[in-house]
N, C-alpha and C positions, 0 to 999 in steps of 0.2 A: 467290362473294360472295352474302350473303343479300340479300333484297329491300331492306332499309333501311340497308345499308352506305353511308355517306356520308363522303367525305374532306372535312374542313372546309376545307382549303387549296384543294382542287380537286374540287368536287362536280359539275362539269359533265359528265363522262363518265357519272356515275350518273344525272343528269337525263335525258341523251340516251337511255340504256337504258330508263328508266322511261317516257318519252314514247312509245317504240316498243312496249314489251312490256306495261306496266301503267299507262296514263295516268291512270286513276282507281283507286287501290289502297288497300284497307282493310288497315291494319296491326293484326293481332290482339293483339300485345303491348302497344301503347300505345293501342289502340282509337281510332285516328285514320283519317280518310279523306283520303289524300294526292292532290292534283290537280296534274298536271304540264304539260298542254298549254295553249298561249296562250289559245285560245277558252274552254276550261273554266275556267281561272284567272280570266279577265275576268268570266265569268258568275258565278263564286263570289264574287268581290270586289264586283261591281256590282249584282247582283240581290238587293236587301235584302228583297224579298217572299218569296224562296225561302231565302236564307241570311242569318241574323241576325248582327249584329256583337256581340250581347250574350254573347260567349263567356266574359267574366270571371265571370259568374254560374255558368257551367257548372263552373268550377274552384273558385269561392269563393261559394257561395250566400248567405253572409252579406253580401256586397257590400263596398264600401270605395271609396276615391278612384279607384283604377284602374278599377273596374267602372262608376263614374259619370262617367268622362271621355268626351269626345265620340267617341273612337275605338271605344268599347265600347257605343255606343247606336244605336238605330234611330229613324227618324221616328215620331212628330212631335217627340219630345224632342230628338233629334239636331239637327233643323232649328232649334229654338229656341236651343240652346246655340251652334251654329255661327254663327248670325246675330249673337249677342252677341260672341263672341270674334273673329270675322273682321274686325271693325272695326279691330283692331290690326294687321292684315296686308294693308291696302290697298296697291296698287302704289305710290301716292305715299308712304305711310309707309315702306315697305321701301326705296324708292329714296333717300329722305332719309338713310338709314343708310350709304350708300356711302362718304362721306369718313371716317366713324368706323371702318368695317371696314378700309379702307385703312390708317389710322393704326395700328390694332391689329396688322395683318399686318406692317407696317414695324417696329413696336416688338419683335415676336417674333423676326424674322429679321435685323435690321439688323447685328448683330455676329457673324453666323454664317458669313460668307464664308470658304471654305477649310477649314471645320471639318467634323468628322464628328459628326453629331447623330442622336439618336433623334427622327425627324421627328414622331412621334405626340406625344411629351412636349413637344417644343419649339414645335410649330407647329399641326398639324392638330387637336389636342385643345383647347388653350387658346384658339384663335381663336373657334370657335363658342360655347364656354362663356362667354367674356368678352362676346360679343355678346348672348347670352341673359341673362346676369347684368345687363348694362346695361339691356336692355329691361325686365326685371322690377324693376329698382331695388334690387338686393341687393348686398352687399359682395363685391368681387373676392377678398377674403381667404378666402372660403368655396369657391373654385373646386375645390380638391383634394377637398373633401368631396363636392361635386356630382358630380365625375367618378367617385368611388368608388361613390356611390349609383347612378349611371347604369350603370356596369359590372355591378353586382349585378343590376339589373333585367333587362338584356338577356342576361346571361351564361347559359351552359348547363352550367356546372360544378356539382359537388356542393356546393361552398362557396357558390356563388351561391344555390342553392335553400335552403340552410340559413339564409343571412343575409337572405333576401328579406323575411320578416315584420317583422324588426327594422328593416330599411331603410325599409319603408313607414311604420312608426310614427315613425321619426326624421324622415322627410320631412314627415309630417303635422304633427308638433310644430313643425318649423322654419317651415313656411308658415303655420300658424295664428298663430304669434307675429308673423310678418311682416304678415299681413293685419290684425291688430289694430293694429299700429303704423301702417300706412298709413291706416287709418280715422281714427286720432287725428291724424296728420300728413299730410294730403293732398299729393300731388305729381303729376308727370306720368308716373309709372311705369306699366308694363303691369298690375301688380298692382292699383293703385288704379283704373285704367280699367275692368278686368274686374269688379272688385267693385261698381262703381257703374253699369255698363252695364245697360240695360233693353230688353226687347222686349215690347210690349203690357203695360207696367207690371210685368213680372216681371224679377227679378234672378236670378242664379245662387245656388243654395244653397251653404252652406259646403263640403259634400262635392263638389259639382260644380266649384266654384272650385279646391279642392285637386287634384281629378283633372286639371283643365286645366293647372295649374302644374307638376305632376309630369310629365305627358305632354310639355309644352313643354320642360322641362329635359332629359328623356331623348331625345326624338325630335329636338329642335333641336341637341343635341350629337352624337348618334350618326350621324345621316344625313350631316352635313357632314364630320365627322371621317373617316368611312369613305369617303365620296366622294373626298376629297382624297388619302388614303393609297392607295386603290385606283387613282386616276388616276396617281399617281407610279409605282406598280409597273407599271401597264399601259403608260404612255409609255416606260418603260425597256425593256420587252420588245419595243417596236415602234420600232426605230431610225429617226430622222428626224422623229418626231412632235413632240418637244419643240422641236427646231430650227425646224420649220415654224411652230409657234405663236410662237416667239421672233421670227421674221421677219415674221409677220403675226398680230397679236393677234385679228383677227376670226375666226380658226379656233378660238379657245379655247372659246366656248360650244358649238359642235357637237362638239368633241372631248370635252367633259364630258358631253354627252348620250349619246355612244357609250359612255363609261365607265359611265354609269347603266344602260345596257342590258347591257353586256358583263360588268361585275362589280357587280351591283346592291347598294347598301348594305343594303337590306332584302331578305332572301331568302325569307322566308315570314311568314305571319300566320295568324290563326284566324278561322273562322266557325262557325256552328251551323245545321244544317238545321232549318227551321221545321216542316216536315211531311215525310211520306214523299214522295220525289221520285226523280229520276234525273239523271245527268250522263253524256252520251255513251252512253246506253243502260245504264249501270251503276246498279242500284237503290241508293238511299241512304235509310236509315231516319230518321224524325223524331228529333231530338236528337243526331244524329251530329255529332261535332266534326270540322270540315273544316280541312285545311292546304293552302291554295293556295300553290304554290311559285312566287313571283314570279321568282326567279332562273332557274328552268327555263323559264317562259313567255317570258322575254326572250332565250332561246337557241333558241326553237322554229324549226327549219329550214323549217317550212311557212309561216312569216310573214317571217322575216328571211333574205335570201340570204347565204350564207357566214356563218351565224349564229355559228360558233365563231371567226371572225376579227374583230379590231378594225379597223374601217374609219373613219377620221377624217371622211371626207366622205359617210358613209352617207346615202342618200336615204330619205325616208319612214320615219324612225326612230320607230315607233309603240310604243316601250317603255312598260311600266307600272310603272316603278321607284317612282313616287310614288303608286301605287294606282289606283283606278278608281271612277267614279261619285261618289256623295255623300261618300264618305270619301277622295276625292283629297286628298293631303297639303296642309293649310292653309299649312304653312311651306315649300312647294316653292320659291316665288319667293325667299325669304330664303336657302335652301340654295344655290340657283343663283347668287345674287348673291355670297355669301361665297366660293364655290368659284371663280367667275370672277375676282373681285378678287385672291384668293390666287394664282391661276395667273398673272395679269397681273403681279403684284408679282415673282413668282419669275422669269418669263421676262425681265423688264426688268433684274433685278439679278444673276441667276446665269446665266453662259454655258451651263452644263450642270450635271448632278448625276449621281451614281452610287449605285445601290443596293449596299450593302456585303454581298456574298454570304458573306463570311467571318464575318459576324455573324448570329445566328439570327433569323429572322423569326418572331415569336410571334403566331399568329392569335387572333382572338376565339373563345372556346370557346362558340359559339352556333350554333343552327340558324336563328335569327331574323335576325341581321345577319351581314354579311360584311365583315371588315376585320381590323385588326391591333392588338394591344396594344403591340407594339414593332416599329419598322422603321427600321433605321439607314441613313443617307444621307450621302454626302459632297457638300457644296455647293461647286461650283467657281466 
């Protein structure tokens, strides 16, 4: 097996081998520096003085809404943008959404008892998209279009790469119209709030606003969708887990934290070396594009005891599934709340469920996210 052979469904043996043999590995074919160990991944993600988040410009020097979104910026601009948009993600604001999230979960699964369903299509995908659409103040009829856009942006297939430029243009056009409409007709939507929020008298530019809305749509959808589908697969592989949560709902949050570690929804991200530097003694040249593998870091046996085992009551679960440092995921509390409410609803209403192994599990064709396009389940 060559150095960069990675099984999308089961990359974990490859991660383990790379942590042992090539923990900081330069791939000459793709010209990427791959980082596999927990401490090195944390350093790459968290030290913005050494590793810049402005990797979007490395791929697209002309810039655009993705390059201008907060995930692709460093301080001081990142600080300004995060201060503006974080006002929509306060703990109080997120917690107020709980009844609505519960209502959405119920509406999606209420008539599914005893049925065989593609749980992605019927539940884990529409739940977060509906929540994000509601937050943004956009029509629910556009959900299928949002999902298609989101899949293209995170997808790793040739079709995704081909469709990427048009998808970005379509999203720009959609949100530009939406922003103009909200300026004319103010409401309590997140779009209107972000457009009018100020820090030291400054508002977001049009491109910065576009970048944030596109990022929110994609990240807010993919993270929760993949967390929930990964949880259902993981619980089914570990008999007794679902039953334990059904008997004691207080176990649900820690079970989900272990899923975040064990099958991280986001497996990798990008950074760029600001200057000539090194990582664990390996020289890295200025401008090198870095790939810190979050999915590998969260399986690092030097940090997590029995790292390849799912342990519902794991102590000191220091996973970095939501990132590290100033770029720690702004929407993490929302993703956790959505997943918690979804699992509470399932364990209260379904005695058990079964992954249908006679149906094909179709994984996401991506090295960035880990999850499924299709996962068939029987709800008992």
